[in-house]
Structures are given as C-alpha cells and as structure tokens.
N, C-alpha and C positions, 0 to 999 in steps of 0.2 A: 512301414516305418513309422518308430514313434517321434513326433517332433522335437524331443531334444535330442535326437541322435544325428540332427544336421547341422550343418555350419549354417549359422547368417551371415547375412550379407551387410555391407553399409555403405551407401554411397553417398560420396561427400563431392559435392558441385559449388562453385561460387553461383548458380543459380537454383533457386525453390523449383520450377517449373521444368529445369534440365533432368535434376534428381528424380523429379516425378515422371517424367519421360522414360527416362533409362529403365525405373523399375516396373513402370506399365508392359515396358517389353519385355524384360526379365519375365515377369510373371506370366505371359502366356506359355514361356518354355519349362517355367518352374515354377509351379502354382503353389506349390508346399514350402517352398522354402521362405523364411523370415528374411524378407530384404526390406533395409530400412531407410528413408531419406533423412539425408542432411546438410541440406541445400539451401543458400542464402544465409542472410546474418538473421540476429534476434527479430528485426523491426521491419522483415522484408526488403532489404536491399540486395545488391550483387554484393556478394564477399562472401565468408566463411563464419563459422560461429562454434566456439568453443563449446558451450551447453550443446548446441543441437547434435553435435559428434557423440557427445558423453552419454547423452541420451538413446541417443540411436545406436548406439554399442549396446549398450544395455536392455533396449529392445529386440536387439537380436540376439544377443547371446542365450540360447536356452540351453546351455550347460556344454556345447560340444565345441564351441569358439564361434571365432568372427573374423569373416576377411572384409577388410576396407578397402574400397577401390576410390581414388581420387582425380579430380579434372585439372588440376593444375598444381604446380611447384607449392603455392601458399598453402593447398589445401592441403597436402602433405603433412606439412609444415604442423596444422590446425591438428591433424590426425595426431600427428607424434607428442603433441601437448597433450592433447586428450588421453591419450594413452601413460602416459609419464603419471598421471592422477588417478589412475584404475588400481584399485586393489591387486595386491602381488598376483594372486590367483587366479584373476582376470586377465591381467595382463598377461601371461603366459600362454593364452588360450587365442590372443586375438594378433593376426599378420595384418598388415598392408602392403597390398600387391603393387610391383610394379607392372603396370599393365594400363593400357587404354580404357577409360573409362566405359563406351560402350561396351566393346567387345568383350572386354577384360567380366565385364558383369554380367554379360550374358553366357559367357563360357562357366565362369564360378557358378553362377546360379544353376546351370544344369550338371556340374559336377557335384554340386549340394545335394540337387533332387535325387542325384544317382546315388546318393550316401557316402560319397567320399571322403577320408578324411580331411583333417584342417589342412597339412601339407600337400596334400591333391588338389584339393579346392584353389591354393595359391600356386600350384604347376598350371592349373585347368587356366586361370586368369592370367598367368603371365607367360602362357604361350600364346595368347592374341595376340601378343606384342612382338611374336618370333623370337623371343628369349627361352621360349620353352622348353620342356625334356619330350615333347614326342616325337622325336626322330626316331627311326626304328632302332639305330646304334643305341639307345637306352631302353631298349625293350630288353627282358630277360627271355633267353633262350627259348626258354619254354613255352612262352607267347607269343614267340616268333616265328615261328615254323621249323624249329626244330623237336625232333624226336628223342625220346631218352638215350639213343645210342647215339645222340650228335647229329646225324643226318636229317635231311629235309624230306619231309611225306611229299604225296603227289598231289598238287594243289587239287580244292574242292571247292565248284563255284555253282552258284544258279543266278541263270539270268533272268530279267523281270523287266517289264514295261511299267513302267510308272501310269496308275489309273486318275489318281487323285488330282484335285485341281489347283494344289500349291506345290505338288513334287517335291524335290528335297529341301521345301525352305521353311524358315522359323519352327512352328510345333511339329513337322514331320519329320525334319532333322534331328530335333531335340529327344522326338520318341524313338528316333532310329539309334541315339546316342545312348539312351539312358540303358537300353534295352542290350547294346553292347556290352555298356558296361559292365553285365553281370555275365558276361563270360570271361575266363582268364584270357580263351585264346584272342591272338591276334585275328581280326575280322578285317578285308578292305571293301570300299564300294568304290569301283573302278579305280582300284590303285591307291586309296586313299585312306587313310585308318579311319574305322569306323566308330572309332572313340575321339575324334576329335569333330567337335562341334563345326567349327569354325571352316576346316577345311572341306567338310562335308556340305556345306552352304554354299562353300565357292565354287564348287562346281559347276552351279547354275544349272542344276537338272531341273525340268519342269515336266508337266505332263506330256505322256508320250514317248520321253525318254528311255531309253534301254539302258538299265543298271546291270552290273555282275557283282555279285556278293561273293566272296573268296576267301579263303584260308591256307594258308600251305602248312599248317598242325594238322596232324591227323587226329588229333581231341576234338577237332572244330567242327564237326561235323553238325552237331547240336545248333551251335551257333549260326552257322550259315543256315541253316535250317529255317529257325526261329526270327533270322532276320529276313529272309527272304518272304515268309508267311507276310510279317508285317507291314513290306513292301508290299504284297500281291493284294494283302486288304483292302489297302486306300489309306492304312492309317486311321482308319474310321472315320474317314469322310465320304463314306458310301456304303 
C-alpha cells in the first residue's frame, strides 16, 4: 500500500514525553503509519501548542486524512482551534477522535496500517473507549455468519497452541488483526472479533495457551486457515 493511501495520526498531549512514548508504542504495531507528536508547549513546558498541532497535522497528512487523539479537554480545544485555521480541503479530511489517548492511538494506528478509510480509523479509535461500533449487531449479515439465503452456516474452526514468546500481545496481536482485516468475513479468536485489537489483547493469551479461530460464515474458511497458519508460525518470532 502506498504511503499516501494510509490515514495519518496525530497525538496531542500536554507532555512532550508522553506523546513520544505513545507513538513509540503504536509504531511497534503500525510501523508504516505516519504518527506525529504534538506534545507540550513551544518552549518545552507542560501544556499544548497551536503551532505544534498544526505542524503535526500537516506532517501526518499524506492525502488520505488524519485522525487526532488528545489526552485532556484543553488539548481538544487546541486541536479544534488548529482545525479552524486549516484550508477547507484539508479540514474536511481531519477528525478528532473521542477516545483514550494510548488505547485509541494504538487501535487507530493498527486500523490505518490495515488500510482502513478515515471513518474506519475513527471508529477503531473510539471503540477503545467502549463507544465504538464493534458489536456484532453492527456487522452486516453477510460478514456475521449469514449465508446468501439468510441462514447461518456450520461453524468452521481450528485450534492452535501459541508457541511464540509474546503470545497474543502487542505486535503479534496487531499482525493477527491486520490479517483478519483483509477478509470481509467475521472471524473470532476464542469468541472475540479477530478485527478488534484491544479485545484480542485483553484476552491475555500467552505462550502455551490454546486459541480457537472460528467463523460461522461458510465463505470464511480461507480466513480461518490464514489466521491459524499465522498463529502456528509463531508470528515470525521463531
């Protein structure tokens, strides 16, 4: 995927070090995404900077759009002010996500790495705060296990024992989510949506744990097989 096709991310924090740390974490799972910091004031104090936010948005925008994550309410006000001064065409492709800074940035970055469009990256960020649209009720019938005639197919599943040292944490979880996102069918990992990074990480699966990768969609066999093979390979750790 070309760099200009991915959504960029801006991290607005009152602390320069906090913004840098969040970006360091997110880049472990989304190395190809433009994630720009806007932390601290222009003279290095705790606070926010209109200039830094404006510069970060410009640096993050490769043409597809930018999602902005903020740590506190005044950071949101600074980001909103910066948006007011953007050119109209740029402003139309910038969104401020209502999401927790760390979890939202990680989720948004993985979605951007997977090639999700602007609104999809915003949804991924906001799902980290429990207000997203990741529930099965919001998944179209064709990707939630319904066949063409409206009936559910027989479940398709594979069980894999995790052999990599990190289990399904951080980078391995992100690799699994990115692969799952390439398939239209809904696939689950131990009953959890395989496209939800934070939900997968929350399972706390470690080396030696068994995972069940499954789908109720008759067309999802290839997706199950691909995710199972990725897990069986140790996510490239061995």
